[in-house]
C-alpha positions in Angstrom: 25.1 19.2 17.1 25.4 15.5 16.5 27.7 12.8 17.6 28.9 10.2 15.1 30.2 6.8 16.2 33.6 6.1 14.7 34.0 3.5 12.0 36.0 1.0 14.1 33.3 0.8 16.7 30.4 0.9 14.4 30.1 -2.7 13.2 30.2 -4.4 16.6 28.0 -1.8 18.3 25.3 -1.8 15.7 25.1 -5.6 15.5 24.9 -5.8 19.3 22.1 -3.2 19.4 20.3 -4.8 16.6 20.0 -8.1 18.6 19.7 -6.7 22.1 17.1 -4.0 21.4 15.2 -5.4 18.4 15.9 -9.1 18.6 17.1 -9.4 15.1 20.2 -11.6 14.3 21.1 -9.6 11.1 20.2 -6.7 8.9 17.9 -7.2 6.0 18.4 -5.9 2.4 19.9 -2.5 2.3 19.3 -1.7 6.0 23.0 -1.9 6.8 23.9 0.3 3.9 21.4 3.0 4.9 22.3 2.8 8.6 26.1 3.0 7.9 25.5 6.3 5.9 23.4 7.7 8.7 26.0 6.8 11.3 28.7 8.4 9.2 26.7 11.7 9.2 25.8 11.6 5.5 22.5 12.7 3.9 20.6 9.8 2.5 17.4 9.0 0.5 16.3 5.4 1.2 13.7 3.9 -1.2 12.6 0.6 0.3 9.4 -1.4 -0.3 6.9 -1.6 2.5 7.9 -4.3 4.9 11.6 -3.9 4.3 12.2 -2.3 7.6 12.5 1.4 6.9 11.8 2.5 10.5 14.7 0.5 11.8 17.0 2.7 9.6 16.4 5.6 12.0 15.3 3.8 15.2 18.6 1.9 15.5 20.7 5.1 15.0 18.4 6.9 17.5 19.6 4.4 20.2 23.3 4.5 19.0 23.8 8.2 18.6 24.1 10.9 21.3 21.0 13.0 21.0 17.4 12.8 19.7 16.2 11.7 16.3 13.4 13.9 15.0 11.0 12.0 12.8 8.8 14.0 10.5 5.7 11.9 9.6 2.5 12.9 7.8 -0.2 11.3 10.0 -0.9 11.2 13.7 -2.1 7.6 13.6 1.1 6.6 11.9 3.2 8.3 14.5 1.4 6.8 17.4 1.5 3.3 15.9 5.3 3.5 15.5 5.6 5.1 18.9 4.0 2.1 20.5 6.4 -0.3 18.7 9.4 1.8 19.6 8.5 2.0 23.3 7.8 -1.7 23.4 11.5 -2.4 22.7 12.7 0.1 25.2 13.4 3.2 23.0 12.7 6.5 24.8 10.2 7.9 22.3 7.5 10.5 22.3 5.4 12.6 19.9 4.3 16.2 19.7 0.9 16.3 18.0 -2.4 18.2 18.4 -3.9 15.3 20.4 -0.9 14.8 22.8 -1.7 16.3 26.2 1.7 15.7 27.6 3.5 18.2 25.3 5.1 20.1 28.2 6.6 17.0 29.6 7.8 15.9 26.1 9.5 19.3 25.5 11.2 19.1 28.9 12.4 15.5 28.2 13.8 16.7 24.8 15.7 19.6 26.4 17.0 17.3 29.2 18.3 14.7 26.7 15.9 12.1 27.8 14.4 11.2 24.3 15.8 9.0 21.6 13.0 9.6 19.2 10.5 12.5 18.7 7.7 12.2 16.2 6.3 15.5 14.7 4.1 16.4 11.8 5.5 18.6 8.9 3.1 21.4 9.9 4.7 21.7 13.3 8.3 21.0 12.1 8.2 24.0 9.8 7.3 26.5 12.6 9.7 28.9 14.2 8.6 27.8 17.6 9.6 24.2 16.9 13.0 25.3 15.5 13.5 27.3 18.7 12.8 24.2 20.7 15.4 22.2 18.7 18.0 24.9 19.4 17.7 24.1 23.1 18.3 20.3 22.6 20.9 18.0 21.1 19.6 16.6 17.8 21.3 13.5 16.3 19.3 12.9 13.2 16.4 14.2 11.1 14.3 11.4 9.5 11.7 12.4 6.9 9.2 9.6 6.5 6.9 9.2 3.5 9.3 11.6 1.7 7.4 11.3 -1.6 5.0 13.8 0.0 7.6 16.5 -0.7 7.2 16.2 -4.5 4.5 17.8 -6.6 5.1 14.9 -9.0 4.3 12.4 -6.3 0.8 10.9 -5.8 0.4 12.2 -2.3 1.8 15.8 -2.3 1.9 17.7 1.0 2.9 21.4 0.7 4.3 21.6 4.2 6.9 19.0 3.3 8.4 21.5 0.9 9.0 23.9 3.8 11.2 21.5 5.7 14.5 22.6 4.0 15.1 25.7 6.1 14.9 23.6 9.3 17.3 21.0 7.8 19.7 23.6 6.6 19.8 25.5 10.0 21.0 22.3 11.6 23.4 21.6 8.8 25.7 19.3 10.8 22.8 16.9 11.6 22.4 14.1 9.1 19.1 13.9 7.2 17.5 10.6 6.2 14.5 10.6 3.8 12.5 7.4 3.4 9.8 6.3 1.0 8.4 3.1 -0.5 6.8 4.9 -3.4 8.7 7.1 -5.8 9.1 6.9 -9.6 12.2 8.5 -11.2 10.8 12.0 -11.5 9.7 12.0 -7.8 13.1 10.7 -6.6 14.9 13.6 -8.3 12.5 16.0 -6.8 13.0 14.6 -3.3 16.8 14.9 -3.6 16.5 18.6 -4.7 13.8 19.6 -2.2 15.6 18.0 0.8 19.2 18.8 -0.2 20.4 15.2 -0.5 23.2 14.5 -3.0 22.6 12.1 -5.8 25.1 9.6 -4.5 23.1 9.5 -1.3 20.2 7.7 -2.9 19.9 4.0 -2.0 17.2 1.9 -3.8 16.5 -1.6 -2.6 13.9 -2.4 -5.3 10.2 -2.3 -5.3 9.3 -6.0 -5.4 7.1 -7.4 -2.7 7.4 -11.1 -3.5 5.1 -12.2 -0.7 2.1 -10.4 -2.2 0.0 -12.2 -4.8 -1.5 -9.7 -7.3 -4.8 -10.4 -9.0 -6.8 -8.1 -11.2 -10.2 -8.6 -12.8 -13.4 -6.8 -14.0 -16.2 -6.3 -11.5 -18.8 -9.0 -12.1 -21.1 -9.1 -9.1 -18.8 -7.1 -6.7 -20.5 -8.2 -3.5 -20.2 -11.9 -4.4 -16.6 -11.4 -5.5 -15.6 -9.7 -2.2 -17.6 -12.3 -0.2 -15.6 -15.1 -1.9 -12.3 -13.3 -1.2 -13.1 -12.9 2.5 -14.1 -16.5 2.8 -10.7 -17.6 1.2 -8.5 -15.2 3.1 -8.1 -15.5 6.9 -6.7 -12.7 9.0 -7.2 -8.9 8.9 -8.0 -7.2 5.6 -8.8 -3.9 4.0 -11.4 -3.2 1.2 -11.0 0.1 -0.5 -14.2 1.7 -1.8 -14.4 4.8 -3.9 -17.1 6.7 -2.0 -18.2 7.1 1.6 -21.6 5.7 0.8 -20.0 2.6 -0.8 -17.9 1.9 2.3 -20.9 1.8 4.6 -23.0 -0.2 2.2 -20.2 -2.8 1.6 -19.4 -3.0 5.3 -23.0 -3.8 6.1 -23.3 -6.4 3.4 -20.0 -8.1 4.0 -20.6 -8.2 7.7 -23.7 -10.4 7.3 -21.4 -13.4 6.7 -20.3 -13.3 10.3 -16.8 -11.8 9.9 -16.2 -8.6 12.0 -16.4 -5.7 9.4 -16.3 -2.0 10.0 -16.4 1.2 7.9 -14.0 4.1 7.9 -14.2 7.4 6.0 -13.9 11.1 6.7 -17.6 11.6 7.0 -17.8 9.6 10.3 -17.3 11.4 13.6 -13.8 11.5 15.0 -14.8 9.2 17.9 -16.3 6.6 15.5 -13.2 6.7 13.3 -10.9 6.3 16.2 -12.9 3.5 17.7 -13.1 1.6 14.4 -9.4 2.1 13.7 -8.4 0.9 17.2 -10.6 -2.2 16.9 -9.0 -3.0 13.5 -5.4 -2.6 14.8 -6.1 -4.8 17.8 -8.0 -7.5 15.8 -6.6 -10.6 14.3 -9.5 -11.1 11.7 -11.4 -7.8 11.2 -12.0 -6.4 7.8 -12.1 -2.6 7.3 -14.0 -1.1 4.4 -12.6 2.3 3.8 -11.7 5.1 1.5 -8.1 5.2 0.3 -6.8 7.6 3.1 -7.2 4.7 5.6 -4.0 2.7 6.0 -1.4 5.4 5.5 -1.4 6.1 9.2 -1.4 2.4 10.2 1.7 0.3 10.7 -0.2 -2.9 11.1 2.1 -5.7 9.8 -0.4 -8.6 9.7 -2.9 -7.4 7.1 -3.5 -10.5 5.0 -5.3 -9.0 2.0 -6.1 -5.7 0.4 -8.9 -5.4 -2.1 -9.8 -2.5 -4.3 -13.5 -2.2 -5.2 -12.6 0.3 -7.9 -9.7 1.7 -9.9 -7.0 3.5 -7.8 -5.8 7.0 -8.9 -2.4 5.9 -10.1 0.1 3.0 -10.2 2.0 4.7 -7.4 -1.2 4.9 -5.3 -2.0 1.3 -6.1 1.5 0.1 -5.1 1.3 2.0 -1.8 -2.3 0.9 -1.0 -1.8 -2.7 -1.9 1.5 -2.7 -0.1 -0.4 -2.3 3.2 -0.8 -6.1 3.0 1.9 -8.4 4.2 4.2 -5.9 5.8 5.4 -8.8 8.0 6.7 -10.7 5.0 4.0 -13.4 5.3 1.9 -14.4 2.3 -0.7 -11.8 1.4 -3.1 -11.0 -1.5 -3.8 -7.8 -3.4 -7.0 -8.0 -5.6 -8.2 -5.2 -7.8 -11.7 -5.2 -9.1 -12.2 -2.6 -11.9 -14.9 -1.4 -14.4 -14.6 0.4 -17.7 -16.7 3.2 -16.1 -13.8 3.8 -13.7 -11.6 4.9 -16.6 -14.4 7.0 -18.0 -14.9 8.9 -14.7 -11.1 9.3 -14.3 -10.8 10.9 -17.8 -13.8 13.2 -17.1 -12.0 14.4 -13.9 -8.9 15.3 -15.9 -10.9 17.9 -17.8 -11.5 19.8 -14.5 -7.7 20.2 -13.9 -5.5 23.0 -15.0 -4.0 22.3 -18.5 -0.5 21.9 -17.2 -1.4 18.9 -15.1 -3.6 17.1 -17.6 -0.8 15.3 -19.6 0.6 13.8 -16.4 -2.8 12.5 -15.3 -3.5 11.0 -18.7 -0.2 9.1 -18.5 -1.2 7.8 -15.0 -4.5 6.5 -16.4 -2.7 4.9 -19.3 -0.4 3.1 -16.9 -3.3 1.7 -15.0 -4.9 0.6 -18.3 -1.8 -1.4 -19.1 -1.9 -3.0 -15.7 -5.6 -4.2 -15.9 -5.5 -5.1 -19.6 -2.3 -7.2 -19.7 -2.3 -10.9 -20.1 1.3 -11.0 -19.0 2.9 -10.7 -15.5 1.2 -8.0 -13.3 4.3 -7.7 -11.1 6.5 -7.0 -14.1 4.1 -4.2 -15.2 4.4 -2.6 -11.7 8.1 -3.0 -11.4 8.8 -1.6 -14.9 6.8 1.5 -14.0 9.4 2.2 -11.3 12.3 1.7 -13.6 13.2 -1.9 -12.8 13.9 -4.7 -15.2 12.1 -7.7 -13.7 11.9 -11.2 -15.2 9.0 -11.9 -17.6 7.2 -14.1 -15.1 7.0 -13.7 -11.3 5.1 -16.9 -10.5 2.9 -15.1 -7.9 0.2 -13.1 -9.8 -3.0 -14.3 -11.4 -1.6 -14.2 -14.9 1.5 -16.2 -14.0 -0.4 -18.7 -11.9 -3.2 -19.2 -14.5 -2.1 -17.8 -17.8 -5.1 -16.4 -19.7 -5.8 -16.8 -23.4 -6.3 -13.8 -25.6 -8.0 -13.4 -29.0 -7.8 -10.9 -31.8 -11.0 -8.9 -31.4 -10.0 -6.1 -33.9 -12.9 -6.7 -36.2 -15.4 -6.8 -33.4 -13.9 -3.6 -32.0 -14.3 -1.9 -35.4 -17.9 -3.0 -35.6 -18.6 -1.6 -32.2 -16.9 1.7 -32.9 -18.8 2.0 -36.2 -22.1 1.3 -34.5 -21.4 4.0 -31.9 -20.6 6.5 -34.7 -23.6 5.6 -36.9 -26.1 5.7 -34.1 -25.1 9.3 -33.3 -22.6 8.8 -30.4 -25.2 9.2 -27.7 -26.5 5.7 -26.8 -25.3 3.4 -24.1 -23.7 0.0 -24.6 -27.0 -1.9 -24.1 -28.6 -0.2 -27.1 -25.4 -0.6 -29.2 -25.4 -4.3 -28.4 -29.0 -4.7 -29.5 -28.3 -2.9 -32.8 -25.3 -4.9 -33.6 -27.0 -8.3 -32.8 -30.0 -7.4 -34.9 -32.6 -6.9 -32.2 -35.8 -5.0 -33.3 -37.3 -3.0 -30.5 -39.7 0.0 -30.5 -36.7 2.3 -29.7 -34.6 0.9 -32.5 -37.4 1.3 -35.0 -38.2 4.8 -33.8 -34.6 5.8 -34.3 -34.3 4.1 -37.6 -31.4 2.0 -36.3 -32.8 -1.2 -37.9 -32.0 0.4 -41.3 -28.4 1.3 -40.8 -25.6 -0.8 -42.2 -24.3 -2.1 -38.8 -27.7 -3.5 -37.7 -27.3 -7.3 -37.2 -23.6 -7.6 -38.3 -22.7 -9.4 -35.0 -23.9 -13.0 -34.7 -23.3 -16.1 -32.6 -20.5 -16.2 -30.1 -19.2 -12.8 -31.3 -21.9 -11.2 -29.3 -20.3 -12.3 -26.1 -17.2 -10.3 -27.0 -19.0 -6.9 -27.1 -18.8 -6.1 -23.4 -15.1 -7.1 -22.9 -14.3 -5.3 -26.2 -16.1 -2.2 -24.9 -14.1 -2.3 -21.7 -10.9 -2.6 -23.7 -11.8 0.4 -25.9 -12.7 2.5 -22.9 -9.4 1.7 -21.2 -7.6 2.7 -24.4 -9.5 5.9 -24.8 -10.9 4.7 -28.1 -14.3 5.1 -26.5 -15.5 7.8 -24.1 -18.7 8.3 -22.1 -20.9 11.3 -22.6 -22.3 13.3 -19.6 -25.5 11.3 -20.0 -23.9 7.9 -19.9 -23.8 7.3 -23.7 -20.8 6.3 -25.7 -18.8 8.4 -28.2 -15.6 7.9 -30.1 -12.4 8.8 -28.2 -9.2 10.2 -29.6 -7.7 6.7 -30.1 -10.6 5.3 -32.2 -9.3 6.3 -35.6 -6.3 3.9 -35.9 -8.5 1.0 -34.9 -11.2 1.9 -37.4 -8.6 2.1 -40.1 -7.2 -1.3 -39.2 -3.9 0.2 -38.2 -4.0 -1.0 -34.6 -4.9 -4.4 -33.2 -7.3 -5.0 -30.3 -6.7 -8.1 -28.3 -9.0 -9.2 -25.5 -7.9 -11.2 -22.6 -10.2 -14.2 -21.8 -10.2 -14.9 -18.1 -9.1 -18.4 -17.2 -11.3 -20.9 -15.4 -11.1 -20.6 -11.6 -8.5 -22.9 -10.2 -7.4 -23.8 -6.7 -5.1 -21.3 -5.1 -1.5 -22.1 -5.2 1.2 -21.3 -2.6 2.6 -17.8 -2.7 6.1 -17.4 -4.3 8.9 -16.7 -2.0 6.8 -16.3 1.1 7.1 -17.9 4.5 5.0 -20.7 5.7 1.4 -19.8 6.6 0.3 -20.1 10.2 -0.5 -23.7 11.3 -4.1 -24.5 11.5 -5.3 -26.6 14.4 -1.9 -26.6 16.2 -2.7 -26.4 19.9 0.7 -25.0 20.9 0.5 -22.2 18.3 -3.1 -21.4 19.4 -1.9 -21.3 23.0 0.9 -18.9 22.1 -1.6 -16.6 20.2 -3.9 -16.7 23.2 -1.0 -15.7 25.5 -0.1 -12.9 23.1 -3.7 -11.7 23.0 -3.9 -11.6 26.8 -0.6 -9.7 27.2 -1.7 -7.2 24.5 -5.0 -6.6 26.3 -3.2 -6.0 29.6 -0.7 -3.6 27.9 -3.3 -1.8 25.8 -1.4 -2.5 22.6 -2.2 -4.5 19.4 -1.1 -8.2 19.5 1.6 -7.7 16.9 3.4 -5.2 19.1 4.1 -8.0 21.6 5.4 -10.4 18.9 4.7 -11.1 15.2 3.3 -14.4 14.0 6.7 -15.4 12.6 8.1 -15.2 16.1 5.2 -17.4 17.5 5.8 -19.9 14.8 9.4 -20.2 15.6 8.5 -20.7 19.3 6.1 -23.5 18.4 8.8 -25.1 16.2 11.7 -24.8 18.7 9.8 -25.1 22.0 12.3 -23.3 24.2 12.4 -24.3 27.8 14.5 -21.4 29.2 15.0 -17.7 28.8 18.4 -18.2 27.2 16.8 -20.5 24.5 13.9 -18.1 24.0 16.4 -15.2 23.4 17.8 -17.0 20.3 14.4 -16.6 18.5 14.2 -13.8 16.0 12.2 -10.8 17.1 12.9 -11.2 20.9 15.2 -8.5 22.2 16.2 -8.0 25.8 13.3 -5.7 26.7 10.6 -8.1 25.4 12.5 -11.1 26.9 12.3 -9.5 30.3 8.7 -8.4 29.9 7.1 -11.5 28.3 9.6 -14.3 28.4 8.2 -16.1 31.5 4.6 -15.9 30.2 5.4 -17.5 26.9 7.6 -20.2 28.5 4.6 -21.0 30.8 2.4 -21.4 27.7 5.0 -23.7 26.0 5.7 -25.8 29.1 2.7 -28.2 28.8 3.7 -29.0 25.2 7.5 -29.4 25.8 
């Protein structure tokens, strides 16, 4: 059974709890709309971007309602990270996972009504034993986090999520709240059906992350590109590599510059993975080089940049992975480095799939191609993919900040495709370039390629276009790679060869000084002794409590302290992010740090 707060009490009670428990003066975005539906006992699907405060939409009701909120979450690390944050503000929270040794105590607390929040994995939530445990307790709410995992159309499908419906239906009077940051139209519909949520229960707050500056460019000396990025971006960061070997190699190389850098992938021992993850969570400047699974289980709000060293699997995957930057709303950067070979490998993998899945995967690759090829706003491409109608320019992506030029390279493309065909569709780009530019080598003479019509038809500056044109053709599926690394014509080559389709190539702009991020808060002050003292105080308290620094207070809270310089607990309580529990626990320590500067 569940208890629902009456409407006439709801507004005042929730606002009071929001301030006293979480330290926030007001709701953000659609938080109030979602919480009101939950408090009214109505099934809800909340689609909110990362950093919009999804967890508050069930944490606040868990305190307000009579009973326990059961949160289904896909990863143990994610549960434990959110568990620390909930406990830090005084919420009675626990988890039941395979690594929790206090499971008997947790079950006893649940039965006794001593828990506000209980985190479980879908594999446990779907068992008869867990349902029996729930029958012995008072349940106030089911929250299904990362709800896109329920959909076969989603980019991160988890079969056990589809088995949650019997549990939800058995406790039919308990409201259910599904939450996700990543769901296109097809995935949304599937979530509603699979979890039994009416269409009018879907609340979409939009997918825009205005504090993230998006940048995309071809790989051109990847190590140097990443080294430059690390030098420009202070604070914690994540670099996603495509293989385990690449993570270790990049971590070793990037670490030579003096920045703390660690690797993370499934091939490392559990102890090493756990140690590296714990170090990253606690650090204020570490860089983690990892495979893409890393980050889904981490609720670290102060990641300042995310870099992809290769093409992600889909737009949805890229949105989720890049969205691990700037969860605190502060300025952040997402930089994607790609190569034409990424598209070639992705298309080869499609052929290994069952036929029914191949059209959907081709559409995902085409969407990524549109993102990397465009000379227009990157953010607009992303948001349109999720069904939004954004403005033509965002002012905070590489193309908006430094608009690139483009040229009509259709004739060069036709020459390149013709050369691939006339040389037998088996040679790599280097050989094709030599043929087109009129080189005469032993290999060219032996093959007779100095006597074919395309030999020497590219001269002067046009030769510099061959590589960018080849990338564009590979992205468009007008060129394909053979199993031996050669080039052959793809299914979309014919309209280009016939002159029926234009090929435009984006010319990257000259490097310019970085501009301020659009719509983002001020960056942390540099060289401010009070702010540095507050961070040192936070670091010391975090080490004593065994939690990451951001669990104590976010940077935005420290900045507000440095600006207002409160001299009493009552003044400190007016700062955003400081609830009663944290005021009692940390207030005196931070006032002592401020006092010499007051």
